[in-house]
C-alpha positions as CSV (number, residue, x, y, z in Angstrom):
1,M,-31.4,-11.1,-0.2
2,L,-30.4,-8.1,2.1
3,Q,-32.8,-6.4,4.1
4,D,-33.2,-2.7,4.3
5,K,-31.7,-2.7,7.8
6,D,-28.8,-4.8,6.8
7,M,-27.9,-2.5,3.8
8,V,-28.2,0.7,6.2
9,N,-25.8,-0.8,8.8
10,D,-23.5,-2.0,6.3
11,Y,-23.5,1.5,4.7
12,L,-22.9,3.0,7.9
13,A,-20.1,0.7,8.7
14,G,-18.4,1.7,5.5
15,I,-18.8,5.5,6.1
16,N,-17.5,5.1,9.6
17,A,-14.4,3.2,8.5
18,S,-13.7,5.8,5.8
19,L,-14.2,8.7,8.2
20,T,-11.5,7.0,10.6
21,G,-9.2,6.8,7.5
22,Y,-9.6,10.2,6.6
23,A,-8.5,11.7,10.0
24,G,-5.0,9.8,9.4
25,F,-4.6,11.0,5.7
26,I,-5.3,14.6,6.7
27,N,-2.8,14.4,9.4
28,E,-0.4,13.1,7.2
29,S,-0.9,15.3,4.1
30,N,1.7,17.6,3.6
31,N,0.2,19.1,0.3
32,P,-2.3,21.9,1.1
33,E,-4.6,21.3,-1.8
34,L,-4.8,17.4,-1.2
35,R,-5.3,18.2,2.5
36,Q,-8.2,20.5,1.6
37,T,-9.7,18.0,-0.7
38,L,-9.5,15.4,1.8
39,I,-11.1,17.6,4.4
40,Q,-13.9,18.3,2.0
41,L,-14.5,14.4,1.4
42,R,-14.6,13.7,5.1
43,N,-17.3,16.6,5.6
44,Q,-19.4,15.2,2.8
45,D,-19.1,11.8,4.5
46,E,-20.0,13.1,7.9
47,A,-22.9,14.8,6.5
48,R,-24.0,11.5,4.6
49,Q,-23.3,9.5,7.7
50,R,-25.4,12.0,10.0
51,T,-28.4,11.4,7.3
52,L,-28.1,7.7,7.4
53,Y,-27.9,7.8,11.2
54,N,-31.0,9.5,11.4
55,Y,-32.7,7.5,9.0
56,A,-31.6,4.3,10.8
57,L,-32.7,5.9,14.1
58,N,-36.4,6.9,12.6
59,K,-36.7,3.2,11.3
60,G,-35.6,1.6,14.7
61,Y,-32.6,0.1,12.9
62,Y,-30.5,1.7,15.6
63,K,-30.6,2.2,19.3
64,P,-28.1,4.7,20.7
65,A,-26.7,4.4,24.0
66,E,-28.2,5.9,27.0
67,P,-27.1,9.6,27.7
68,A,-24.2,10.1,30.1
69,Q,-25.1,11.2,33.4
70,P,-24.4,14.8,34.0
71,E,-22.1,14.1,37.0
72,V,-20.1,11.7,34.6
73,V,-19.8,14.4,31.9
74,Q,-18.6,17.1,34.5
75,Q,-15.9,14.5,35.7
76,I,-14.8,13.9,32.1
77,K,-14.6,17.7,31.2
78,S,-12.5,18.4,34.6
79,E,-10.2,15.4,33.7
80,L,-9.7,16.6,30.2
81,S,-9.2,20.2,31.4
82,S,-6.5,19.2,33.7
83,N,-4.7,17.3,31.2
84,Q,-4.1,20.4,29.2
């Protein structure tokens, strides 16, 4: 039988996969109504993902990576700014 942690992680993986899919579908949609519907669905999944992420974090099911050092963040910002 699946444990709570397994179910949460499985559901998170599914939502994350759907969010990746939405990006492609939205970019390729030529119909404005379909595009808007896909954006709304993506937004709903993003909210669901954030809620589930917070639940997993509070339960100790998920441990995020350490925050990036400020100098690394600044370096990446500089690189991205110069590429535009």
